[in-house]
C-alpha positions as CSV (number, residue, x, y, z in Angstrom):
1,M,40.8,146.7,72.2
2,A,42.8,149.6,73.1
3,S,46.0,150.5,71.3
4,I,49.0,152.9,71.7
5,E,50.2,154.9,68.8
6,F,53.7,156.7,68.8
7,K,53.3,160.4,68.6
8,D,56.6,162.0,68.9
9,A,59.9,161.8,70.9
10,S,62.7,164.0,72.0
11,V,65.8,163.5,74.3
12,R,66.8,165.7,77.1
13,L,70.4,166.3,78.0
14,Y,71.8,167.2,81.6
15,F,74.7,169.1,82.1
16,D,76.8,170.0,85.1
17,A,76.6,173.8,85.9
18,G,78.6,173.5,89.0
19,T,77.1,174.7,92.5
20,D,74.8,177.3,93.9
21,G,75.7,179.7,96.7
22,E,74.7,177.0,99.1
23,G,76.9,174.2,97.5
24,K,74.1,172.4,96.0
25,P,74.7,171.0,92.4
26,V,73.2,172.8,89.5
27,R,72.2,171.0,86.4
28,K,71.5,172.6,83.0
29,T,69.1,170.9,80.5
30,K,68.9,171.0,76.7
31,V,66.0,169.5,74.8
32,Y,66.2,168.3,71.2
33,R,62.8,167.5,69.6
34,N,61.8,165.5,66.5
35,V,63.8,162.3,67.5
36,N,62.7,159.5,65.1
37,G,60.7,157.0,66.9
38,E,62.4,154.1,65.0
39,A,65.9,155.0,66.3
40,D,67.4,152.1,68.0
41,A,69.5,152.6,71.3
42,E,72.9,152.6,69.8
43,D,72.3,155.2,67.2
44,L,70.5,157.3,70.0
45,F,73.3,156.8,72.3
46,G,76.0,157.9,69.8
47,A,73.7,161.0,68.8
48,V,73.5,161.9,72.5
49,L,77.3,161.7,73.2
50,A,78.0,163.7,70.1
51,L,75.7,166.5,71.3
52,G,76.9,166.4,74.6
53,E,80.4,166.9,73.6
54,L,79.3,170.2,71.8
55,S,78.6,172.1,75.2
56,E,81.1,173.7,77.3
57,L,79.6,172.2,80.4
58,P,80.3,168.6,81.3
59,F,77.7,166.1,80.0
60,L,75.9,164.2,82.8
61,S,73.2,162.1,81.3
62,A,70.1,161.9,78.9
63,D,66.4,160.9,78.8
64,R,64.4,159.9,75.8
65,I,60.9,161.3,76.2
66,E,58.3,159.7,74.1
67,T,54.6,160.8,73.7
68,A,52.0,158.3,72.6
69,V,48.3,158.4,72.1
70,I,46.1,155.9,73.8
71,M,43.2,154.9,71.5
72,A,40.3,152.9,72.0
């Protein structure tokens, strides 16, 4: 039977960096690694909002990126 084992997690924050010369929106990103795999959604959401407020650019959204190992 196969199983999946947590390896690591990170969060990617997206910020509004204005528009380019053609008027298209530009987004900047910042990745924070070593996120605790057991962090619940409320705690992670609070941390992401706090980190987003530290930027001079307006905070747009965030993604949690999780890596796992598939084992046989």
